[in-house]
C-alpha positions as CSV (number, residue, x, y, z in Angstrom):
1,M,-19.2,6.9,18.2
2,A,-17.5,9.9,16.5
3,S,-19.6,12.7,15.2
4,P,-19.0,16.4,14.5
5,R,-22.1,17.0,16.6
6,L,-19.9,16.4,19.6
7,G,-18.0,19.6,18.8
8,T,-21.1,21.7,18.1
9,F,-22.5,20.5,21.5
10,C,-19.9,22.8,23.1
11,C,-21.6,25.8,21.6
12,P,-24.2,27.5,23.9
13,T,-26.0,28.7,20.7
14,R,-26.0,25.3,18.9
15,D,-28.5,24.7,16.2
16,A,-31.9,23.0,16.7
17,A,-30.9,19.8,14.9
18,T,-27.9,19.2,17.2
19,Q,-30.1,20.0,20.2
20,L,-32.6,17.5,19.0
21,V,-30.3,14.5,19.1
22,L,-28.2,15.5,22.1
23,S,-31.2,16.1,24.3
24,F,-32.8,12.7,23.3
25,Q,-32.2,10.2,26.2
26,P,-28.7,11.6,26.9
27,R,-28.0,9.2,29.8
28,A,-29.0,6.2,27.8
29,F,-26.9,7.4,24.8
30,H,-23.8,8.0,26.9
31,A,-24.2,4.7,28.6
32,L,-24.3,2.9,25.2
33,C,-21.3,4.9,24.1
34,L,-19.5,3.9,27.3
35,G,-20.3,0.2,26.8
36,S,-19.6,0.1,23.1
37,G,-16.4,2.1,23.6
38,A,-15.1,-0.3,26.3
39,L,-15.8,-3.3,24.0
40,R,-14.1,-1.7,21.1
41,L,-11.2,-0.7,23.3
42,V,-10.7,-4.4,24.4
43,L,-11.0,-5.6,20.8
44,G,-8.5,-3.0,19.6
45,L,-5.9,-4.0,22.4
46,L,-6.3,-7.6,21.4
47,Q,-5.7,-6.7,17.8
48,M,-2.5,-4.9,18.8
49,L,-1.0,-7.8,20.7
50,P,2.2,-9.2,19.0
51,R,1.5,-12.3,17.1
52,R,3.6,-15.4,17.6
53,R,6.1,-15.9,14.7
54,P,7.3,-19.2,13.5
55,A,10.8,-20.2,14.6
56,G,13.4,-22.0,12.6
57,P,15.9,-21.5,9.7
58,G,13.0,-21.0,7.2
59,A,11.1,-18.5,9.3
60,P,10.4,-15.1,7.8
61,S,12.1,-11.9,8.8
62,T,11.2,-10.5,12.2
63,S,10.7,-7.0,10.6
64,P,7.0,-6.5,10.1
65,P,5.9,-5.5,6.6
66,A,4.7,-2.0,5.9
67,S,1.0,-3.1,5.7
68,A,1.3,-4.6,9.2
69,R,2.7,-1.3,10.6
70,I,-0.1,0.6,8.9
71,L,-2.8,-1.5,10.3
72,R,-1.2,-1.3,13.8
73,A,-1.2,2.5,13.4
74,A,-4.9,2.5,12.4
75,T,-5.8,0.2,15.3
76,A,-3.8,2.4,17.7
77,C,-5.8,5.5,16.5
78,D,-9.0,3.6,17.0
79,V,-8.1,2.5,20.5
80,L,-7.1,6.1,21.5
81,G,-10.3,7.4,19.9
82,C,-12.3,4.9,21.9
83,L,-10.5,5.9,25.1
84,G,-11.6,9.5,24.4
85,I,-15.2,8.4,24.0
86,I,-15.0,6.4,27.2
87,I,-13.7,9.4,29.2
88,R,-16.2,11.8,27.7
89,S,-19.1,9.5,28.4
90,T,-17.9,8.8,31.9
91,V,-17.8,12.5,32.7
92,W,-21.3,13.0,31.2
93,L,-22.7,10.2,33.3
94,G,-20.8,10.8,36.5
95,F,-20.7,14.6,36.7
96,P,-24.0,16.0,35.4
97,D,-23.4,19.4,37.1
98,F,-20.1,19.8,35.4
99,V,-21.7,19.1,32.0
100,E,-24.5,21.6,32.7
101,N,-22.0,24.3,32.9
102,I,-21.0,23.7,29.3
103,N,-24.3,25.3,28.2
104,D,-23.6,28.4,30.3
105,G,-22.5,31.1,27.9
106,N,-21.5,33.7,30.5
107,G,-17.8,32.5,30.4
108,T,-17.3,32.4,34.2
109,D,-16.1,28.8,34.2
110,I,-13.9,27.8,31.3
111,W,-13.1,24.2,32.4
112,P,-16.4,22.6,31.3
113,A,-16.1,24.2,27.8
114,A,-12.4,23.4,27.6
115,F,-13.1,19.7,28.4
116,C,-15.9,19.6,25.9
117,V,-13.8,21.1,23.1
118,G,-10.7,19.1,24.0
119,S,-12.5,15.7,24.1
120,A,-14.4,16.4,20.9
121,M,-11.2,17.4,19.0
122,W,-9.3,14.5,20.5
123,I,-11.9,12.0,19.2
124,Q,-12.1,13.8,15.8
125,L,-8.3,13.9,15.4
126,L,-7.8,10.2,16.2
127,Y,-10.5,8.9,14.0
128,S,-9.5,11.2,11.2
129,A,-5.9,9.9,11.4
130,C,-7.4,6.3,11.5
131,F,-9.2,7.0,8.1
132,W,-6.0,8.4,6.6
133,W,-4.1,5.3,7.7
134,L,-6.7,3.0,6.1
135,F,-6.3,5.0,2.9
136,C,-2.5,4.6,3.2
137,Y,-3.1,0.8,3.5
138,A,-4.9,0.7,0.2
139,V,-2.2,2.9,-1.4
140,D,0.5,0.7,0.0
141,A,-1.1,-2.5,-1.2
142,Y,-1.3,-1.1,-4.7
143,L,2.3,0.3,-4.7
144,V,3.7,-3.0,-3.4
145,I,2.2,-4.8,-6.4
146,R,3.7,-2.2,-8.7
147,R,7.0,-2.6,-6.8
148,S,7.1,1.1,-5.8
149,A,6.8,0.8,-2.1
150,G,9.8,0.6,0.3
151,L,10.7,1.1,3.9
152,S,11.0,4.9,3.4
153,T,7.4,5.0,2.3
154,I,6.3,4.5,6.0
155,V,7.8,7.9,6.8
156,L,5.6,9.5,4.1
157,Y,2.6,7.6,5.4
158,H,3.2,9.1,8.9
159,I,3.5,12.6,7.5
160,M,0.4,12.2,5.4
161,A,-1.8,10.6,8.0
162,W,-0.9,12.7,11.0
163,G,-0.2,15.9,9.0
164,L,-3.5,15.9,7.2
165,A,-5.5,14.8,10.3
166,V,-4.0,17.7,12.3
167,L,-4.5,20.2,9.5
168,L,-8.1,19.3,8.9
169,C,-9.0,19.1,12.5
170,A,-7.4,22.4,13.4
171,E,-9.1,24.2,10.4
172,G,-12.5,22.8,11.3
173,A,-12.1,23.8,15.0
174,I,-11.0,27.3,14.2
175,M,-13.9,27.8,11.8
176,L,-16.4,26.4,14.3
177,Y,-15.2,28.1,17.5
178,Y,-14.2,31.5,16.0
179,P,-14.1,34.0,17.6
180,S,-14.9,32.1,20.8
181,V,-16.7,29.1,22.1
182,S,-19.5,31.3,23.5
183,R,-20.2,32.8,20.1
184,C,-19.8,29.8,17.8
185,E,-22.6,28.1,15.8
186,R,-24.5,31.2,15.0
187,G,-25.0,30.0,11.4
188,L,-24.2,27.2,9.0
189,D,-21.1,29.2,7.8
190,H,-19.5,28.2,11.1
191,A,-20.5,24.6,11.2
192,I,-20.2,23.4,7.5
193,P,-16.4,23.6,7.4
194,H,-16.2,21.6,10.6
195,Y,-18.5,18.9,9.1
196,I,-16.5,18.8,5.9
197,T,-13.2,18.4,7.6
198,T,-14.7,15.6,9.7
199,Y,-16.2,13.5,6.9
200,L,-13.7,14.2,4.2
201,P,-11.2,11.5,5.2
202,L,-14.1,9.0,5.7
203,L,-15.6,9.7,2.3
204,L,-12.2,9.4,0.7
205,V,-11.7,6.0,2.2
206,L,-15.2,4.8,1.2
207,M,-14.8,6.0,-2.4
208,A,-11.0,5.6,-3.2
209,N,-10.2,2.4,-1.3
210,P,-12.5,0.2,-3.3
211,V,-10.9,1.5,-6.5
212,L,-7.4,0.9,-5.2
213,F,-8.3,-2.5,-4.0
214,Q,-9.8,-3.5,-7.3
215,K,-6.7,-2.3,-9.1
216,T,-4.6,-4.3,-6.7
217,V,-6.6,-7.5,-7.3
218,T,-6.3,-7.0,-11.1
219,A,-2.5,-6.5,-10.8
220,V,-2.3,-9.6,-8.6
221,A,-4.1,-11.6,-11.3
222,S,-1.6,-10.3,-13.9
223,L,1.4,-11.2,-11.7
224,L,0.1,-14.7,-10.9
225,K,-0.3,-15.7,-14.6
226,G,2.6,-13.6,-15.8
227,R,5.1,-16.4,-16.2
228,Q,3.1,-19.1,-17.8
229,G,0.0,-17.2,-18.9
230,I,-2.4,-19.5,-16.9
231,Y,-3.7,-19.9,-13.4
232,T,-3.0,-22.9,-11.3
233,E,-5.6,-24.0,-8.7
234,N,-3.3,-22.7,-5.9
235,E,-2.9,-19.4,-7.7
236,R,-6.7,-19.0,-8.1
237,R,-7.2,-19.8,-4.4
238,M,-4.7,-17.2,-3.3
239,G,-6.0,-14.6,-5.6
240,A,-9.5,-15.2,-4.2
241,V,-8.1,-14.9,-0.6
242,I,-6.8,-11.4,-1.4
243,K,-10.1,-10.3,-3.0
244,I,-12.1,-11.6,0.0
245,R,-9.8,-9.9,2.5
246,F,-10.2,-6.5,0.7
247,F,-14.0,-7.1,0.5
248,K,-14.1,-7.7,4.3
249,I,-12.2,-4.5,5.0
250,M,-14.7,-2.4,3.0
251,L,-17.6,-4.3,4.5
252,V,-16.5,-3.5,8.0
253,L,-15.9,0.2,7.1
254,I,-19.3,0.6,5.5
255,S,-21.1,-1.2,8.4
256,C,-19.3,1.0,10.9
257,W,-19.8,4.4,9.4
258,L,-22.9,4.2,7.1
259,S,-25.1,5.2,10.1
260,N,-23.0,8.2,10.7
261,I,-23.4,9.4,7.1
262,I,-27.1,8.8,7.1
263,N,-27.5,10.5,10.5
264,E,-25.5,13.6,9.4
265,S,-27.5,13.8,6.2
266,L,-30.8,13.8,8.1
267,L,-29.6,16.4,10.6
268,F,-28.3,18.6,7.9
269,Y,-31.7,18.3,6.1
270,L,-33.4,19.3,9.4
271,E,-31.1,22.3,9.8
272,M,-32.2,23.6,6.4
273,Q,-35.8,23.6,7.5
274,P,-37.4,26.7,9.0
275,D,-39.1,24.7,11.7
276,I,-37.8,21.2,12.6
277,D,-40.7,20.6,14.9
278,A,-43.2,20.6,12.0
279,G,-45.5,17.6,11.9
280,S,-44.4,16.8,8.3
281,L,-40.8,16.2,9.6
282,K,-41.7,13.7,12.3
283,R,-40.4,10.7,10.4
284,V,-37.2,12.5,9.6
285,R,-36.7,13.4,13.3
286,D,-37.4,9.8,14.3
287,A,-35.0,8.5,11.8
288,A,-32.3,11.0,13.0
289,K,-32.8,9.8,16.6
290,T,-32.7,6.2,15.6
291,T,-29.5,6.5,13.6
292,W,-28.0,8.6,16.4
293,F,-28.3,5.6,18.7
294,I,-27.2,3.1,16.0
295,M,-23.9,4.9,15.7
296,T,-23.0,3.8,19.2
297,E,-23.4,0.1,18.4
298,T,-21.0,-0.2,15.5
299,P,-17.9,-2.4,15.8
300,S,-14.3,-1.2,15.5
301,Q,-13.4,-0.3,12.0
302,A,-9.8,-1.1,12.7
303,Q,-10.5,-4.8,13.2
304,T,-9.5,-5.5,9.6
305,G,-7.2,-8.4,8.8
306,H,-4.3,-9.0,6.4
307,L,-2.9,-12.2,4.9
308,D,-1.4,-14.8,7.2
309,P,2.3,-15.5,6.8
310,E,1.6,-18.9,5.3
311,E,-0.8,-17.5,2.7
312,K,1.7,-14.8,1.7
313,Q,4.5,-17.4,1.3
314,E,2.3,-19.7,-0.8
315,L,1.2,-16.8,-3.0
316,A,4.8,-15.7,-3.5
317,K,6.0,-19.2,-4.4
318,A,3.0,-19.9,-6.7
319,A,3.6,-16.7,-8.7
320,L,7.2,-15.5,-8.9
321,G,9.1,-17.3,-6.2
322,T,10.4,-16.0,-3.0
323,R,11.4,-12.7,-4.6
324,L,7.9,-11.6,-5.4
325,T,7.2,-8.3,-3.6
326,L,3.6,-9.2,-3.0
327,V,4.8,-11.1,0.1
328,S,4.7,-7.7,1.8
329,I,1.0,-7.3,1.6
């Protein structure tokens, strides 16, 4: 579970909406985070295991395609982000006295606040980088069809994913914690930039990736019938495989992060109210608490697949032969 509220928790003067969810069954919440994070960590490590490659004179090159590298980078970010959630939840459950000192604004002990800020920024940075890598995956799929992607593009993807993630994370943290952790969150002007930099990569993936995937599917259809002007049954099947895989990627992303967006919208609405304890807001408070716990149960968004080697080879042969660049998808 990655939420900008983890960062605002480090502020002794945090807003009432953040206090509402963070004080609601905290031990149960962190226990669920610990269990869900451990499960996602195992799934991510299994996803990163090297796959057995076919041997023989007709076997494909041992160099993984760009899309495989991108997905491995996204999975690695997800695994490291889960590791941060596990460590943070373990400390919250095992060292309650240490956690209580985070709320002490007198500044006598900096280590609790340093751990709180450091773990929150670690989680935000890794998941932000994961979103950028998933955006790069959609861009790469489209560029491959247009025959514009090459090996050097991977370097650009690294610069974009990590550079933008670090830049946005640092900007949000500076705006939130300026001039110090003990004085942050005294108004929405401190918190809003932090929320924007957290959710901007996610919203970009949710809005831009479906467009890029649709353009890629359309370009695939044009390539498949480019030589003879018609589809064969095998070409139709392989085109459908690509469309289904892209649909699964977006389905996993939406199922993982829709609860985060809903929860943040509800909490932001509560922040705008003069009194969040009003009786008319009871359903909104209950919905915010419910989605706060639902966020801990989402699967790993990096568990997205790509075409199997056999499918890629069949697609290439059915369309333009072994020189078709779509084989890199």
